Backbone bond lengths (Angstrom), bond angles and torsions (degrees), N, CA, C in turn:
res aa  C-N    CA-C-N  psi(-1)  N-CA   C-N-CA  omega(-1)  CA-C   N-CA-C  phi
1 M - - - 1.433 - - 1.522 107.27 -
2 A 1.288 115.01 130.02 1.459 120.41 -179.88 1.529 108.73 -137.53
3 A 1.304 115.42 167.43 1.461 120.51 179.16 1.526 111.21 -56.26
4 S 1.316 116.34 -33.08 1.469 119.72 -179.83 1.532 111.49 -65.55
5 D 1.341 117.39 -29.32 1.466 120.38 176.24 1.526 110.59 -65.24
6 L 1.315 116.25 -42.34 1.466 120.16 177.42 1.520 111.22 -65.10
7 E 1.301 116.16 -41.74 1.457 120.22 179.57 1.528 110.79 -62.62
8 A 1.327 116.75 -36.99 1.467 119.87 178.28 1.527 110.37 -64.24
9 L 1.334 117.01 -41.58 1.462 119.70 177.38 1.527 110.81 -63.98
10 R 1.311 116.23 -44.09 1.469 119.74 178.39 1.528 111.40 -61.59
11 A 1.324 116.37 -37.53 1.462 120.69 179.29 1.527 111.30 -65.03
12 H 1.336 116.43 -24.67 1.463 121.26 177.92 1.526 111.65 -91.68
13 G 1.321 116.49 8.78 1.452 120.77 173.97 1.512 116.40 94.95
14 W 1.333 117.90 5.85 1.462 120.50 179.15 1.524 109.19 -74.90
15 N 1.336 116.47 139.31 1.458 119.51 175.49 1.531 109.28 -99.48
16 E 1.319 116.24 178.09 1.471 120.77 -174.84 1.527 112.20 -63.04
17 V 1.325 117.40 -37.88 1.465 120.72 179.80 1.531 110.20 -66.27
18 E 1.311 117.46 -43.21 1.464 121.10 179.17 1.527 111.37 -64.11
19 I 1.312 116.71 -40.72 1.468 120.76 177.86 1.522 109.75 -64.75
20 S 1.315 117.34 -44.69 1.464 121.50 179.17 1.532 110.62 -62.50
21 D 1.328 117.15 -45.43 1.466 120.60 178.83 1.521 111.12 -59.58
22 A 1.321 116.88 -45.70 1.463 120.69 179.89 1.527 110.80 -61.78
23 C 1.316 117.15 -44.15 1.472 120.97 179.47 1.527 111.12 -60.98
24 Q 1.320 116.72 -41.03 1.455 120.20 -179.01 1.526 111.77 -68.09
25 V 1.316 117.67 -41.27 1.469 120.65 178.74 1.523 110.22 -66.05
26 I 1.322 116.54 -45.12 1.464 120.72 179.18 1.526 110.54 -61.51
27 A 1.325 117.28 -44.00 1.468 121.54 179.58 1.525 110.94 -63.74
28 Y 1.341 117.61 -40.18 1.462 120.76 179.71 1.525 110.61 -62.95
29 F 1.337 117.56 -47.61 1.458 119.86 -179.63 1.523 111.28 -64.32
30 N 1.324 117.79 -37.34 1.459 121.09 175.97 1.530 109.69 -61.31
31 Y 1.325 116.39 -46.10 1.465 122.10 -179.94 1.526 111.19 -61.44
32 I 1.317 117.12 -51.61 1.458 120.21 -174.18 1.531 111.33 -67.07
33 N 1.327 116.98 -33.68 1.468 119.62 176.17 1.526 111.36 -67.03
34 R 1.320 117.34 -37.91 1.463 120.08 178.29 1.531 111.14 -68.45
35 I 1.322 116.77 -37.97 1.466 120.24 176.38 1.527 109.37 -63.07
36 A 1.326 116.89 -47.03 1.465 121.02 179.30 1.524 110.83 -60.04
37 D 1.321 117.37 -43.70 1.466 120.64 177.65 1.520 111.25 -61.93
38 G 1.323 116.32 -44.02 1.457 120.93 -179.17 1.520 112.71 -63.90
39 L 1.321 117.06 -31.85 1.465 121.14 179.22 1.510 112.91 -90.02
40 G 1.334 116.03 -2.87 1.456 120.15 177.69 1.521 113.42 75.01
41 I 1.329 116.57 25.49 1.450 120.17 179.72 1.529 109.81 -77.45
42 D 1.342 115.50 128.74 1.454 121.32 178.50 1.530 107.87 -95.32
43 P 1.326 117.85 112.65 1.470 119.64 -176.91 1.529 113.09 -64.21
44 E 1.326 117.69 -18.90 1.444 121.18 -179.26 1.524 112.49 -91.09
45 A 1.325 117.41 -7.50 1.467 120.59 -179.49 1.516 109.04 -64.65
46 G 1.295 116.27 137.92 1.455 120.61 176.62 1.517 113.63 89.05
47 L 1.336 117.19 -1.03 1.472 117.93 177.61 1.499 110.10 -88.80
């Protein structure tokens, strides 16, 4: 992630709140996937 990534989003019309929301959602999914991996949870189990 670099300043140029933020500028690209802004150039596409994203505002600061939208960028912040996207970062938080992406970070949450990254976190929860790592926790699941660390605990050995199989996302396909039970299907």
